[in-house]
Residue, then its C-alpha position, 0 to 999 in steps of 0.5 A: m499501500g502507497i501513494i502515488k501523485a495524481l495527474t493534474g488534468a484528471i482532478g478537475g473541478g468536481l474533484a469530490d465527484s471524481w474519486l472514491e474518496v478525497i481526504e483532507s486534515a481536520p481543521m488546525g488551529d494555531n496551537t494544533v500540532f496534530t490531527r487524522g484526516i476526515k473525507v470531504r463531503k461524507g455522506d453527500s448523496r453523490n459520494q461514489n463510496t457508499k458502501g466504506t467501512a469506517d478506518t479504511v481508506s479505499n484503494g484509489s482515493i485522493i488524499h489533499v495536501y496543503d502547504n506547511q502539512f506533512m501527511m502519513l498514511v498508517d496501516g494497522g498503525k505504522v506507517v506505511d507512506y507519506t509526503a511532505e509536498p503539498g498537493y494530490f496524491k492517489v491511494d494505491n492499495s498494489s503500490m509500493p512506498s514513495l516516500f515524497g520527503g518535499q523539504f526534507g528530502d533524504s532524511l525522511k528516508e533516512t528516519f523512515s529507514r531507522i525507526k522501521y516502519g512499515g507492515t502489512p496491509s490490515s483492517s485500521q487505515k488511516v491519515f494523519f497529518i502533523n502542522l509544520q508551521e511556526i506553534k506560537g504563544i506557548k506561554f511559560g512563567t517560573r513557579t517559584p523564584i530563581n535564586y540570583f547571587d549579585c556580586f554587587y550586593n552581596s546577596e542572594l536575589f531572586l527572581r521571577a520570568h514570563g513570557t512565550y515561546s514557539i516550536k517547529v518540527t523538524e523531524p515528522l517522523k520522530f516527532y510523531a514516534e516520541a511526542i504523539p501519544r498513542n492512538a491520539e487523533s487530534v493533539d494540541i500543544n498545550d496537552i503534551n507541554e507539561q515535560y516541555l515546559n519543564e524542561f524549557l524552565e530548568a534551561l531558564q533557570a540554567a541560563i539565569n545562573q550562569m549570567s549570576a556566575d558571569g558576574t552580571r549585576i541583576s539589575f542589568v539581567t532585564s537588558k540581556a533578554r534577548e541574549l538569555s533568549k537565544y542561549m535558550a534556544n540554542v541548549l533546547d534546540e540540540e536536545w529536542n531535535q535530536t530526542r523528539g524532532m522539534q526545536v525551540q524557534s523564538v523566545g519572547i521574556g516578556s517580564l523579569s521581575y524581582d520578588e518582594e523581599s530582594q526588591k526590599l533588600i535593593n531599595m534598602r541598599n541603594q537608600g544606604a548608597m545614597l546616604s553615605d554622600p555626606s551632603v544628600r545626607e545632610g539635607y536628609v538629616q536637616g529635612a528629618i529635624a524640620r518634620g520632627v519640629e514641626a510634629a513636636g509643634s502640632n501637640t493637641a494638648g494646647a497652644g502652651a503645650a503646642f509651643m514647649g513642644v516646640g522649644l522642647g523639640m527645637n532644644a533637641a533637634g538643635n543638639m542632634a543637629g550640630a552632632f550631625s552637621a559636624s560629622n558631615q561637614q568633616q566628611m564633605q570637607y575632607q571629599q573636598q580636599q580629596q578632589a582638590q588633590q586629585q586636581a592638583q595632580q593635574g596641575g593646581w596651586k599650594c596655599s601658604c597653610g600646606a594645602t593643596n588646590g585645585d587650579n580652578m580654585a580661587f579660594c583655599p578650602g583649607c584657611g579661605s586665602k586667595k589664590p595667589a597671583p602668577q607669578p612673572a619670570e624674573g624680568g618679565w611684565t603682566c599685561s593689563c589684560g591679565a596675561t604674564n609675560g616673559a622679557n624678551m616680549a614687546f607685545c602681548p600675545n593675548c591682546g596685543s597690548k604693548k609692553p609699559e616702559a614703566a613695566a621694565k623698571s617695576a620688580f614683583c614681591p618674592n612672596c606675594g608676587a605683587k607689583l611694586a612700585d619703585g624704591a620700595k622697601f616693603c610690599v604693600e600687600c602682604g609687608t614682606k621687607l625687600g633687600 
């Protein structure tokens, strides 16, 4: 028993009247992966096969195969012929299996010979169809949060994931043998998805744990959803294709979220990081004290008690504010000094108190002294625009002004760099005695 291609000319327009039976697949929904063939216009008065028995495909019948369908002719529970090509095929009990592979080529024949389908004719003959389209919208969601150790927070956190994935049958005969329940006549992907969903979630957890081991910060996981999807598809494709003849086509991760306890820990850690900044902490402390004073002043025991509450609140708040602010000011001053030192490494000035300050700082934060004016080189002169020029420069390169005659005779204080009048014995700026 087998199938042969029906002649196009013989099919004509009245297909259902020209042959004993015309068989097509039962309606296939978006999630249908397997269904049996049904007779077109069964019971119609024009159907010539009025004495056919159930579960028997009459010799000479036509099987209509649509695009993205894989048809199997089954005799006694064993596949005796198949096709993955769209078109019309005639059942011929005298022919050997023709095995029309279509897009699958020789791979189906190899699978056919390996699984060793075939058998002798029996009284039970059926036609089945496998959906070769992408089966989309298979939902998944983690039943329990996935643990994720984050090195940044130095804590064990937990993630939840939800989304959809799709599959595609790549080896129909293997899929029929391994994934379709025996004696089933119609199978929806959700009917057989429990095992696959468990394996999918196992791969998802392995992928997320690997990201944790690689040191990816948990807040960056959501931005790597596409990479995660590709990783899972690659892991599952190898196993599912070899064992069941199907593969993951795509994965769409709709949401990655923290569980409630993890969210609390992250918020607490982020708040602590903000309060480690003394300027932020100072504002928070002052705001908290102001709210406390306001609450003390809202005493419901009367105006006198209210003013007393305000006084007591301000007294207590003042003591705390002084202690907190002193600590914050010390840390802020330390940070300023550190910043000044870093800036000084890139070019700065040293104050008379010993502090090293950045070049862009006009006053020393340690003692408040003004940044000294730049001292010209020996014999140099300072232009009216503020530029310091060498003694051999007759014109200022900054503004083009000519070197003043008086400037050639004047001198500058060796201590503060102030300009001295001719014959001066003391600097009028800092009082330094001149030699």
